[in-house]
MISE-58689 format. One record per residue (C-alpha): residue in three letters; y negated, x, z. Coordinates in pm, 1 decimal. Each point is the difference from the previous one (the first is absolute). Layout:
<sites>
<site><migu>ALA</migu><c2>Y</c2><c1>X</c1><c3>Z</c3></site>
...
</sites>
This chain:
<sites>
<site><migu>MET</migu><c2>6709.4</c2><c1>17939.1</c1><c3>-12863.4</c3></site>
<site><migu>PHE</migu><c2>146.0</c2><c1>-190.4</c1><c3>293.3</c3></site>
<site><migu>ASP</migu><c2>-116.2</c2><c1>-353.3</c1><c3>85.3</c3></site>
<site><migu>SER</migu><c2>39.6</c2><c1>2.8</c1><c3>377.0</c3></site>
<site><migu>HIS</migu><c2>-42.7</c2><c1>-378.2</c1><c3>42.8</c3></site>
<site><migu>CYS</migu><c2>92.7</c2><c1>-255.3</c1><c3>-264.3</c3></site>
<site><migu>HIS</migu><c2>149.1</c2><c1>-346.8</c1><c3>57.3</c3></site>
<site><migu>LEU</migu><c2>228.1</c2><c1>6.6</c1><c3>-301.4</c3></site>
<site><migu>ASP</migu><c2>217.9</c2><c1>-266.3</c1><c3>160.4</c3></site>
<site><migu>PHE</migu><c2>-272.8</c2><c1>-266.0</c1><c3>-7.5</c3></site>
<site><migu>ALA</migu><c2>52.3</c2><c1>-298.7</c1><c3>-226.8</c3></site>
<site><migu>GLU</migu><c2>-309.5</c2><c1>87.5</c1><c3>-204.7</c3></site>
<site><migu>PHE</migu><c2>206.4</c2><c1>274.9</c1><c3>-163.7</c3></site>
<site><migu>ASP</migu><c2>311.5</c2><c1>-206.1</c1><c3>-71.6</c3></site>
<site><migu>ALA</migu><c2>-93.3</c2><c1>-79.0</c1><c3>-361.1</c3></site>
<site><migu>ALA</migu><c2>-80.3</c2><c1>357.2</c1><c3>-105.0</c3></site>
<site><migu>ARG</migu><c2>103.8</c2><c1>247.3</c1><c3>272.8</c3></site>
<site><migu>ASP</migu><c2>182.9</c2><c1>235.6</c1><c3>-237.3</c3></site>
<site><migu>GLU</migu><c2>-291.2</c2><c1>2.0</c1><c3>-243.0</c3></site>
<site><migu>HIS</migu><c2>-248.0</c2><c1>87.1</c1><c3>276.4</c3></site>
<site><migu>LEU</migu><c2>219.5</c2><c1>283.9</c1><c3>122.3</c3></site>
<site><migu>ALA</migu><c2>45.4</c2><c1>132.7</c1><c3>-352.0</c3></site>
<site><migu>ALA</migu><c2>-375.8</c2><c1>1.4</c1><c3>-61.7</c3></site>
<site><migu>ALA</migu><c2>-60.7</c2><c1>189.1</c1><c3>324.2</c3></site>
<site><migu>ARG</migu><c2>275.7</c2><c1>250.7</c1><c3>-80.4</c3></site>
<site><migu>ARG</migu><c2>-154.1</c2><c1>72.1</c1><c3>-339.0</c3></site>
<site><migu>ALA</migu><c2>-324.7</c2><c1>81.7</c1><c3>180.8</c3></site>
<site><migu>GLY</migu><c2>173.2</c2><c1>244.7</c1><c3>234.2</c3></site>
<site><migu>VAL</migu><c2>95.9</c2><c1>-210.3</c1><c3>302.9</c3></site>
<site><migu>THR</migu><c2>350.2</c2><c1>99.9</c1><c3>110.5</c3></site>
<site><migu>ASP</migu><c2>42.6</c2><c1>-154.6</c1><c3>346.2</c3></site>
<site><migu>TRP</migu><c2>-82.3</c2><c1>-311.3</c1><c3>199.1</c3></site>
<site><migu>PHE</migu><c2>34.1</c2><c1>-88.9</c1><c3>365.7</c3></site>
<site><migu>VAL</migu><c2>72.1</c2><c1>-370.8</c1><c3>47.3</c3></site>
<site><migu>PRO</migu><c2>-57.7</c2><c1>-134.8</c1><c3>353.2</c3></site>
<site><migu>GLY</migu><c2>187.6</c2><c1>-295.1</c1><c3>145.1</c3></site>
<site><migu>CYS</migu><c2>-230.7</c2><c1>-237.7</c1><c3>186.1</c3></site>
<site><migu>ALA</migu><c2>227.2</c2><c1>-259.8</c1><c3>162.6</c3></site>
<site><migu>PRO</migu><c2>373.3</c2><c1>-61.2</c1><c3>48.8</c3></site>
<site><migu>GLU</migu><c2>10.0</c2><c1>-261.9</c1><c3>-275.1</c3></site>
<site><migu>GLN</migu><c2>-145.1</c2><c1>256.2</c1><c3>-243.3</c3></site>
<site><migu>TRP</migu><c2>226.1</c2><c1>292.7</c1><c3>85.8</c3></site>
<site><migu>PRO</migu><c2>277.3</c2><c1>-100.3</c1><c3>-245.3</c3></site>
<site><migu>SER</migu><c2>-239.5</c2><c1>-4.6</c1><c3>-296.3</c3></site>
<site><migu>VAL</migu><c2>-125.3</c2><c1>345.8</c1><c3>96.7</c3></site>
<site><migu>SER</migu><c2>353.2</c2><c1>129.2</c1><c3>42.8</c3></site>
<site><migu>ALA</migu><c2>89.0</c2><c1>-124.8</c1><c3>-348.3</c3></site>
<site><migu>LEU</migu><c2>-253.3</c2><c1>244.8</c1><c3>-145.0</c3></site>
<site><migu>ALA</migu><c2>153.7</c2><c1>304.8</c1><c3>165.5</c3></site>
<site><migu>ALA</migu><c2>220.7</c2><c1>63.0</c1><c3>-304.2</c3></site>
<site><migu>VAL</migu><c2>-302.0</c2><c1>39.1</c1><c3>-229.4</c3></site>
<site><migu>PRO</migu><c2>-65.9</c2><c1>369.8</c1><c3>-73.8</c3></site>
<site><migu>GLY</migu><c2>-299.4</c2><c1>125.1</c1><c3>195.2</c3></site>
<site><migu>VAL</migu><c2>-18.5</c2><c1>-299.2</c1><c3>236.0</c3></site>
<site><migu>HIS</migu><c2>21.3</c2><c1>73.4</c1><c3>373.4</c3></site>
<site><migu>CYS</migu><c2>13.9</c2><c1>-280.6</c1><c3>254.4</c3></site>
<site><migu>GLY</migu><c2>-103.4</c2><c1>-72.1</c1><c3>355.0</c3></site>
<site><migu>TYR</migu><c2>21.2</c2><c1>-302.3</c1><c3>226.5</c3></site>
<site><migu>GLY</migu><c2>-213.9</c2><c1>-138.2</c1><c3>278.1</c3></site>
<site><migu>ILE</migu><c2>-183.0</c2><c1>-300.2</c1><c3>138.7</c3></site>
<site><migu>HIS</migu><c2>-353.3</c2><c1>-33.0</c1><c3>-135.0</c3></site>
<site><migu>PRO</migu><c2>-253.0</c2><c1>-144.2</c1><c3>249.0</c3></site>
<site><migu>TRP</migu><c2>-53.5</c2><c1>-303.7</c1><c3>-223.4</c3></site>
<site><migu>TRP</migu><c2>361.9</c2><c1>-96.8</c1><c3>65.3</c3></site>
<site><migu>ALA</migu><c2>15.4</c2><c1>99.4</c1><c3>368.1</c3></site>
<site><migu>GLU</migu><c2>-47.1</c2><c1>-354.5</c1><c3>129.2</c3></site>
<site><migu>GLY</migu><c2>310.4</c2><c1>-108.7</c1><c3>-191.0</c3></site>
<site><migu>VAL</migu><c2>218.7</c2><c1>229.8</c1><c3>209.6</c3></site>
<site><migu>SER</migu><c2>151.7</c2><c1>-243.9</c1><c3>248.0</c3></site>
<site><migu>ASP</migu><c2>232.6</c2><c1>250.8</c1><c3>168.6</c3></site>
<site><migu>LEU</migu><c2>-143.7</c2><c1>351.0</c1><c3>-11.2</c3></site>
<site><migu>ASP</migu><c2>307.6</c2><c1>169.2</c1><c3>146.0</c3></site>
<site><migu>GLU</migu><c2>226.1</c2><c1>-163.6</c1><c3>-258.1</c3></site>
<site><migu>THR</migu><c2>-238.5</c2><c1>86.2</c1><c3>-282.4</c3></site>
<site><migu>LEU</migu><c2>-18.4</c2><c1>362.9</c1><c3>111.1</c3></site>
<site><migu>VAL</migu><c2>379.3</c2><c1>19.5</c1><c3>-6.4</c3></site>
<site><migu>ALA</migu><c2>-6.8</c2><c1>-133.2</c1><c3>-355.8</c3></site>
<site><migu>LEU</migu><c2>-277.5</c2><c1>243.7</c1><c3>-95.1</c3></site>
<site><migu>ARG</migu><c2>190.6</c2><c1>294.3</c1><c3>143.5</c3></site>
<site><migu>ARG</migu><c2>307.7</c2><c1>-102.9</c1><c3>-197.1</c3></site>
<site><migu>GLN</migu><c2>-200.7</c2><c1>-42.3</c1><c3>-319.2</c3></site>
<site><migu>LEU</migu><c2>-164.3</c2><c1>340.1</c1><c3>36.0</c3></site>
<site><migu>LEU</migu><c2>325.9</c2><c1>180.1</c1><c3>66.4</c3></site>
<site><migu>GLU</migu><c2>229.5</c2><c1>-177.9</c1><c3>-241.9</c3></site>
<site><migu>SER</migu><c2>-248.0</c2><c1>14.1</c1><c3>-287.7</c3></site>
<site><migu>ARG</migu><c2>-88.6</c2><c1>364.6</c1><c3>63.6</c3></site>
<site><migu>ALA</migu><c2>-366.6</c2><c1>-90.5</c1><c3>14.1</c3></site>
<site><migu>VAL</migu><c2>-252.0</c2><c1>280.9</c1><c3>-39.8</c3></site>
<site><migu>ALA</migu><c2>-254.4</c2><c1>-158.1</c1><c3>237.7</c3></site>
<site><migu>LEU</migu><c2>-61.9</c2><c1>-279.8</c1><c3>247.3</c3></site>
<site><migu>GLY</migu><c2>-271.6</c2><c1>-230.7</c1><c3>-121.9</c3></site>
<site><migu>GLU</migu><c2>-216.1</c2><c1>-166.0</c1><c3>-80.1</c3></site>
<site><migu>CYS</migu><c2>-110.1</c2><c1>-71.4</c1><c3>355.3</c3></site>
<site><migu>GLY</migu><c2>-325.0</c2><c1>3.4</c1><c3>194.5</c3></site>
<site><migu>LEU</migu><c2>-292.2</c2><c1>-217.1</c1><c3>108.6</c3></site>
<site><migu>ASP</migu><c2>-238.2</c2><c1>-231.6</c1><c3>-183.5</c3></site>
<site><migu>GLY</migu><c2>-306.9</c2><c1>-135.1</c1><c3>176.9</c3></site>
<site><migu>LEU</migu><c2>-78.6</c2><c1>-233.2</c1><c3>-288.6</c3></site>
<site><migu>ARG</migu><c2>319.3</c2><c1>-192.6</c1><c3>75.0</c3></site>
<site><migu>ALA</migu><c2>-43.9</c2><c1>-15.5</c1><c3>377.4</c3></site>
<site><migu>ALA</migu><c2>-67.7</c2><c1>-375.9</c1><c3>-12.7</c3></site>
<site><migu>GLU</migu><c2>334.6</c2><c1>-63.9</c1><c3>-170.1</c3></site>
<site><migu>VAL</migu><c2>193.6</c2><c1>279.5</c1><c3>171.9</c3></site>
<site><migu>PRO</migu><c2>-139.3</c2><c1>76.4</c1><c3>348.9</c3></site>
<site><migu>MET</migu><c2>-79.1</c2><c1>367.8</c1><c3>49.5</c3></site>
<site><migu>ALA</migu><c2>218.8</c2><c1>19.2</c1><c3>308.6</c3></site>
<site><migu>ARG</migu><c2>298.3</c2><c1>-103.1</c1><c3>-211.6</c3></site>
<site><migu>GLN</migu><c2>-94.7</c2><c1>241.7</c1><c3>-275.6</c3></site>
<site><migu>ILE</migu><c2>-21.9</c2><c1>285.4</c1><c3>250.4</c3></site>
<site><migu>GLU</migu><c2>336.9</c2><c1>-87.4</c1><c3>153.2</c3></site>
<site><migu>VAL</migu><c2>172.7</c2><c1>3.4</c1><c3>-338.6</c3></site>
<site><migu>PHE</migu><c2>-185.7</c2><c1>312.2</c1><c3>-113.8</c3></site>
<site><migu>GLU</migu><c2>78.8</c2><c1>204.9</c1><c3>309.3</c3></site>
<site><migu>ALA</migu><c2>365.8</c2><c1>-99.6</c1><c3>-19.0</c3></site>
<site><migu>GLN</migu><c2>11.8</c2><c1>138.0</c1><c3>-353.8</c3></site>
<site><migu>LEU</migu><c2>-179.3</c2><c1>319.1</c1><c3>100.0</c3></site>
<site><migu>GLN</migu><c2>268.0</c2><c1>50.2</c1><c3>262.6</c3></site>
<site><migu>LEU</migu><c2>277.8</c2><c1>-70.6</c1><c3>-249.9</c3></site>
<site><migu>GLY</migu><c2>-149.4</c2><c1>250.6</c1><c3>-240.2</c3></site>
<site><migu>ARG</migu><c2>5.2</c2><c1>262.5</c1><c3>274.1</c3></site>
<site><migu>GLU</migu><c2>362.7</c2><c1>-77.4</c1><c3>81.7</c3></site>
<site><migu>LEU</migu><c2>111.6</c2><c1>23.1</c1><c3>-362.6</c3></site>
<site><migu>GLY</migu><c2>-225.2</c2><c1>290.5</c1><c3>-95.4</c3></site>
<site><migu>LEU</migu><c2>-149.7</c2><c1>-187.4</c1><c3>-293.9</c3></site>
<site><migu>PRO</migu><c2>-351.4</c2><c1>34.4</c1><c3>-140.6</c3></site>
<site><migu>LEU</migu><c2>-214.2</c2><c1>-311.1</c1><c3>43.1</c3></site>
<site><migu>VAL</migu><c2>-214.1</c2><c1>-188.3</c1><c3>-250.6</c3></site>
<site><migu>LEU</migu><c2>-287.4</c2><c1>-162.3</c1><c3>186.4</c3></site>
<site><migu>HIS</migu><c2>-235.6</c2><c1>-288.4</c1><c3>-70.5</c3></site>
<site><migu>GLN</migu><c2>-332.9</c2><c1>-9.5</c1><c3>184.9</c3></site>
<site><migu>VAL</migu><c2>-278.4</c2><c1>-248.6</c1><c3>-66.9</c3></site>
<site><migu>ARG</migu><c2>-284.7</c2><c1>-54.5</c1><c3>248.3</c3></site>
<site><migu>ALA</migu><c2>209.1</c2><c1>90.2</c1><c3>302.5</c3></site>
<site><migu>ARG</migu><c2>-89.0</c2><c1>364.7</c1><c3>50.0</c3></site>
<site><migu>GLU</migu><c2>-10.7</c2><c1>14.1</c1><c3>379.7</c3></site>
<site><migu>ASP</migu><c2>325.6</c2><c1>-192.3</c1><c3>46.7</c3></site>
<site><migu>PHE</migu><c2>157.8</c2><c1>209.4</c1><c3>-275.7</c3></site>
<site><migu>LEU</migu><c2>-90.2</c2><c1>331.5</c1><c3>163.0</c3></site>
<site><migu>ARG</migu><c2>104.0</c2><c1>-122.8</c1><c3>344.5</c3></site>
<site><migu>ALA</migu><c2>340.7</c2><c1>-100.8</c1><c3>-136.4</c3></site>
<site><migu>LEU</migu><c2>47.0</c2><c1>338.4</c1><c3>-167.6</c3></site>
<site><migu>ASP</migu><c2>-102.0</c2><c1>181.1</c1><c3>316.5</c3></site>
<site><migu>ARG</migu><c2>221.9</c2><c1>-213.3</c1><c3>225.1</c3></site>
<site><migu>VAL</migu><c2>315.8</c2><c1>27.2</c1><c3>-207.0</c3></site>
<site><migu>GLY</migu><c2>-54.4</c2><c1>309.8</c1><c3>-211.7</c3></site>
<site><migu>LEU</migu><c2>121.8</c2><c1>66.7</c1><c3>-352.2</c3></site>
<site><migu>SER</migu><c2>331.7</c2><c1>112.0</c1><c3>-136.1</c3></site>
<site><migu>SER</migu><c2>22.6</c2><c1>369.9</c1><c3>-80.1</c3></site>
<site><migu>PRO</migu><c2>-47.6</c2><c1>-52.5</c1><c3>-378.0</c3></site>
<site><migu>GLY</migu><c2>-327.3</c2><c1>-178.0</c1><c3>77.5</c3></site>
<site><migu>ALA</migu><c2>-164.9</c2><c1>-296.8</c1><c3>-166.7</c3></site>
<site><migu>VAL</migu><c2>-229.1</c2><c1>-99.4</c1><c3>-283.8</c3></site>
<site><migu>VAL</migu><c2>-284.5</c2><c1>-248.3</c1><c3>32.6</c3></site>
<site><migu>HIS</migu><c2>34.6</c2><c1>-178.7</c1><c3>-330.2</c3></site>
<site><migu>GLY</migu><c2>-298.5</c2><c1>-150.9</c1><c3>-179.4</c3></site>
<site><migu>PHE</migu><c2>-241.6</c2><c1>224.2</c1><c3>187.1</c3></site>
<site><migu>ALA</migu><c2>-349.2</c2><c1>-143.3</c1><c3>-35.2</c3></site>
<site><migu>GLY</migu><c2>-190.4</c2><c1>155.0</c1><c3>290.2</c3></site>
<site><migu>ASP</migu><c2>-280.6</c2><c1>249.0</c1><c3>42.4</c3></site>
<site><migu>ALA</migu><c2>0.3</c2><c1>367.1</c1><c3>95.5</c3></site>
<site><migu>THR</migu><c2>-9.6</c2><c1>-76.5</c1><c3>374.1</c3></site>
<site><migu>TRP</migu><c2>310.8</c2><c1>-215.8</c1><c3>-22.8</c3></site>
<site><migu>ALA</migu><c2>166.6</c2><c1>259.6</c1><c3>-219.6</c3></site>
<site><migu>ARG</migu><c2>-58.3</c2><c1>270.1</c1><c3>262.8</c3></site>
<site><migu>ALA</migu><c2>155.0</c2><c1>-218.5</c1><c3>270.8</c3></site>
<site><migu>LEU</migu><c2>312.0</c2><c1>-39.4</c1><c3>-212.6</c3></site>
<site><migu>ILE</migu><c2>14.1</c2><c1>364.3</c1><c3>-108.2</c3></site>
<site><migu>GLY</migu><c2>-5.4</c2><c1>92.2</c1><c3>369.2</c3></site>
<site><migu>ARG</migu><c2>320.4</c2><c1>-196.2</c1><c3>43.9</c3></site>
<site><migu>GLY</migu><c2>166.9</c2><c1>166.7</c1><c3>-296.1</c3></site>
<site><migu>LEU</migu><c2>6.9</c2><c1>-301.5</c1><c3>-230.5</c3></site>
<site><migu>PHE</migu><c2>13.2</c2><c1>-11.1</c1><c3>-378.8</c3></site>
<site><migu>PHE</migu><c2>-237.9</c2><c1>-215.2</c1><c3>-204.4</c3></site>
<site><migu>GLY</migu><c2>102.8</c2><c1>-231.4</c1><c3>-283.2</c3></site>
<site><migu>VAL</migu><c2>-298.6</c2><c1>-56.2</c1><c3>-229.9</c3></site>
<site><migu>GLY</migu><c2>-5.7</c2><c1>-253.0</c1><c3>-279.3</c3></site>
<site><migu>PRO</migu><c2>-214.9</c2><c1>-226.0</c1><c3>-219.7</c3></site>
<site><migu>ALA</migu><c2>-265.8</c2><c1>-41.9</c1><c3>270.2</c3></site>
<site><migu>LEU</migu><c2>-133.0</c2><c1>338.3</c1><c3>-114.4</c3></site>
<site><migu>LEU</migu><c2>-125.0</c2><c1>-165.1</c1><c3>-319.7</c3></site>
<site><migu>ARG</migu><c2>-171.6</c2><c1>-300.3</c1><c3>159.3</c3></site>
<site><migu>ARG</migu><c2>-370.4</c2><c1>-50.9</c1><c3>41.7</c3></site>
<site><migu>GLY</migu><c2>-144.3</c2><c1>54.3</c1><c3>344.1</c3></site>
<site><migu>ARG</migu><c2>268.2</c2><c1>244.8</c1><c3>114.8</c3></site>
<site><migu>GLU</migu><c2>-221.9</c2><c1>306.5</c1><c3>25.7</c3></site>
<site><migu>ARG</migu><c2>114.1</c2><c1>81.9</c1><c3>354.1</c3></site>
<site><migu>LEU</migu><c2>362.2</c2><c1>-6.9</c1><c3>-112.1</c3></site>
<site><migu>ARG</migu><c2>-76.7</c2><c1>218.7</c1><c3>-299.9</c3></site>
<site><migu>GLN</migu><c2>-176.3</c2><c1>247.3</c1><c3>227.1</c3></site>
<site><migu>ALA</migu><c2>288.4</c2><c1>-4.0</c1><c3>248.3</c3></site>
<site><migu>VAL</migu><c2>267.9</c2><c1>92.2</c1><c3>-254.3</c3></site>
<site><migu>THR</migu><c2>-192.2</c2><c1>314.7</c1><c3>-88.5</c3></site>
<site><migu>GLN</migu><c2>34.4</c2><c1>114.3</c1><c3>362.1</c3></site>
<site><migu>ILE</migu><c2>369.8</c2><c1>-70.4</c1><c3>49.7</c3></site>
<site><migu>PRO</migu><c2>221.5</c2><c1>302.8</c1><c3>-71.4</c3></site>
<site><migu>LEU</migu><c2>182.2</c2><c1>-48.3</c1><c3>-330.8</c3></site>
<site><migu>GLU</migu><c2>333.7</c2><c1>67.2</c1><c3>170.4</c3></site>
<site><migu>ARG</migu><c2>-55.4</c2><c1>-317.0</c1><c3>206.6</c3></site>
<site><migu>LEU</migu><c2>-67.7</c2><c1>-230.0</c1><c3>-295.8</c3></site>
<site><migu>LEU</migu><c2>238.7</c2><c1>-235.7</c1><c3>-179.2</c3></site>
<site><migu>VAL</migu><c2>-95.1</c2><c1>-233.0</c1><c3>-286.1</c3></site>
<site><migu>GLU</migu><c2>104.5</c2><c1>-361.0</c1><c3>-43.8</c3></site>
<site><migu>THR</migu><c2>-62.5</c2><c1>-318.6</c1><c3>-193.6</c3></site>
<site><migu>ASP</migu><c2>106.1</c2><c1>-259.9</c1><c3>259.4</c3></site>
<site><migu>ALA</migu><c2>76.6</c2><c1>-206.6</c1><c3>-309.6</c3></site>
<site><migu>PRO</migu><c2>-12.6</c2><c1>-288.4</c1><c3>-56.5</c3></site>
<site><migu>ASP</migu><c2>-219.4</c2><c1>-62.6</c1><c3>307.1</c3></site>
<site><migu>GLN</migu><c2>-272.7</c2><c1>241.4</c1><c3>-105.5</c3></site>
<site><migu>GLY</migu><c2>-120.6</c2><c1>59.6</c1><c3>-353.1</c3></site>
<site><migu>LEU</migu><c2>-276.8</c2><c1>133.6</c1><c3>-217.3</c3></site>
<site><migu>GLY</migu><c2>-302.4</c2><c1>-203.6</c1><c3>-100.9</c3></site>
<site><migu>GLY</migu><c2>113.9</c2><c1>-310.7</c1><c3>182.4</c3></site>
<site><migu>GLN</migu><c2>330.2</c2><c1>-8.1</c1><c3>-185.8</c3></site>
<site><migu>ARG</migu><c2>348.9</c2><c1>-22.2</c1><c3>147.1</c3></site>
<site><migu>GLY</migu><c2>129.1</c2><c1>348.9</c1><c3>74.9</c3></site>
<site><migu>VAL</migu><c2>265.2</c2><c1>167.8</c1><c3>-215.7</c3></site>
<site><migu>PRO</migu><c2>185.2</c2><c1>332.9</c1><c3>32.8</c3></site>
<site><migu>LEU</migu><c2>-205.2</c2><c1>157.2</c1><c3>-281.4</c3></site>
<site><migu>ASP</migu><c2>-311.0</c2><c1>-25.7</c1><c3>221.5</c3></site>
<site><migu>LEU</migu><c2>112.6</c2><c1>316.3</c1><c3>177.9</c3></site>
<site><migu>VAL</migu><c2>-141.4</c2><c1>210.0</c1><c3>-283.6</c3></site>
<site><migu>ALA</migu><c2>-350.4</c2><c1>-134.2</c1><c3>63.2</c3></site>
<site><migu>VAL</migu><c2>37.0</c2><c1>58.4</c1><c3>375.9</c3></site>
<site><migu>VAL</migu><c2>100.6</c2><c1>362.8</c1><c3>-53.5</c3></site>
<site><migu>ASP</migu><c2>-284.1</c2><c1>53.8</c1><c3>-248.4</c3></site>
<site><migu>ALA</migu><c2>-253.9</c2><c1>-148.7</c1><c3>241.7</c3></site>
<site><migu>LEU</migu><c2>125.3</c2><c1>209.4</c1><c3>290.3</c3></site>
<site><migu>ALA</migu><c2>-12.2</c2><c1>315.8</c1><c3>-211.6</c3></site>
<site><migu>ARG</migu><c2>-357.4</c2><c1>-67.8</c1><c3>-113.8</c3></site>
<site><migu>LEU</migu><c2>-117.0</c2><c1>-60.8</c1><c3>355.4</c3></site>
<site><migu>ARG</migu><c2>158.6</c2><c1>321.3</c1><c3>123.3</c3></site>
<site><migu>GLY</migu><c2>-104.1</c2><c1>206.3</c1><c3>-302.4</c3></site>
<site><migu>GLN</migu><c2>360.8</c2><c1>89.0</c1><c3>-75.4</c3></site>
<site><migu>ASP</migu><c2>224.9</c2><c1>-20.3</c1><c3>-303.7</c3></site>
<site><migu>ALA</migu><c2>177.5</c2><c1>-335.8</c1><c3>-28.6</c3></site>
<site><migu>ALA</migu><c2>331.5</c2><c1>169.3</c1><c3>-80.8</c3></site>
<site><migu>VAL</migu><c2>-25.8</c2><c1>204.9</c1><c3>319.1</c3></site>
<site><migu>VAL</migu><c2>-87.1</c2><c1>-304.6</c1><c3>209.6</c3></site>
<site><migu>GLY</migu><c2>283.3</c2><c1>-199.7</c1><c3>-155.8</c3></site>
<site><migu>SER</migu><c2>261.9</c2><c1>269.7</c1><c3>52.4</c3></site>
<site><migu>THR</migu><c2>-117.7</c2><c1>93.5</c1><c3>350.4</c3></site>
<site><migu>THR</migu><c2>-8.5</c2><c1>-357.3</c1><c3>127.8</c3></site>
<site><migu>ALA</migu><c2>345.6</c2><c1>-52.1</c1><c3>-153.3</c3></site>
<site><migu>GLU</migu><c2>132.8</c2><c1>301.0</c1><c3>190.1</c3></site>
<site><migu>ASN</migu><c2>-170.0</c2><c1>-128.7</c1><c3>314.9</c3></site>
<site><migu>ALA</migu><c2>178.8</c2><c1>-334.2</c1><c3>-39.7</c3></site>
<site><migu>ARG</migu><c2>335.8</c2><c1>163.3</c1><c3>-65.3</c3></site>
<site><migu>GLY</migu><c2>-38.6</c2><c1>220.8</c1><c3>303.7</c3></site>
<site><migu>PHE</migu><c2>-111.1</c2><c1>-286.6</c1><c3>221.8</c3></site>
<site><migu>LEU</migu><c2>278.8</c2><c1>-233.4</c1><c3>-114.3</c3></site>
<site><migu>ARG</migu><c2>250.7</c2><c1>284.2</c1><c3>-35.1</c3></site>
<site><migu>VAL</migu><c2>111.2</c2><c1>-87.3</c1><c3>-351.7</c3></site>
<site><migu>ARG</migu><c2>87.7</c2><c1>229.3</c1><c3>-288.5</c3></site>
<site><migu>PRO</migu><c2>-178.2</c2><c1>4.7</c1><c3>-334.9</c3></site>
<site><migu>VAL</migu><c2>142.4</c2><c1>-232.4</c1><c3>-262.8</c3></site>
<site><migu>ALA</migu><c2>228.9</c2><c1>188.4</c1><c3>-236.4</c3></site>
<site><migu>GLY</migu><c2>-184.4</c2><c1>92.2</c1><c3>-317.9</c3></site>
<site><migu>ALA</migu><c2>-343.4</c2><c1>-86.8</c1><c3>141.3</c3></site>
</sites>
């Protein structure tokens, strides 16, 4: 299994990061994608690149977009980070309507579109964040376009109509613990209609979790099981197929011995 979105660099894991990874490995998780969210966080992400199975990316998350005082200078630094670290993706970047009061949407769009353009220039896949900003999100994608490897909308939590709009643009879908929450019937219905070859699985740990708890890497097993039940497919098939989808999207090789 491949966790396509896990914030292993966050301080919540500092006391027991190795133990969490070991527990997930014993359950069959072999790979993790760790997204960088802001320049001050990129070094902690980069430090994890030596861990077997960990693949890193770097970007400017919309929550941190207002802190970018000089966008041109920050984009130069981002380009350097992506190239020198041999990043597998650009991200996490995108739009968040829930934070529009703290980070004006116009600023979020400016920073997002600049990263879309950089992804096109570097030919990197993109890891996208979208919360309550659907129209602005689609307009940005349509104005700038995507890099040839495409993009994944991580933490997908929409309905079938939203899924079709994204499928039409060739996007991948990262699905996670939201599948197991109450009141998410439209999401559960949507994931049965998305082609399996377009699905990735994720924990988004520690931000998301199961049963109101802080998320951990081992949660991926429950996500895969839930997705398999909803689709009426074998969990082993769903786990292996979504892992291959992630490897193909991020262009990484299987971990030796996995």
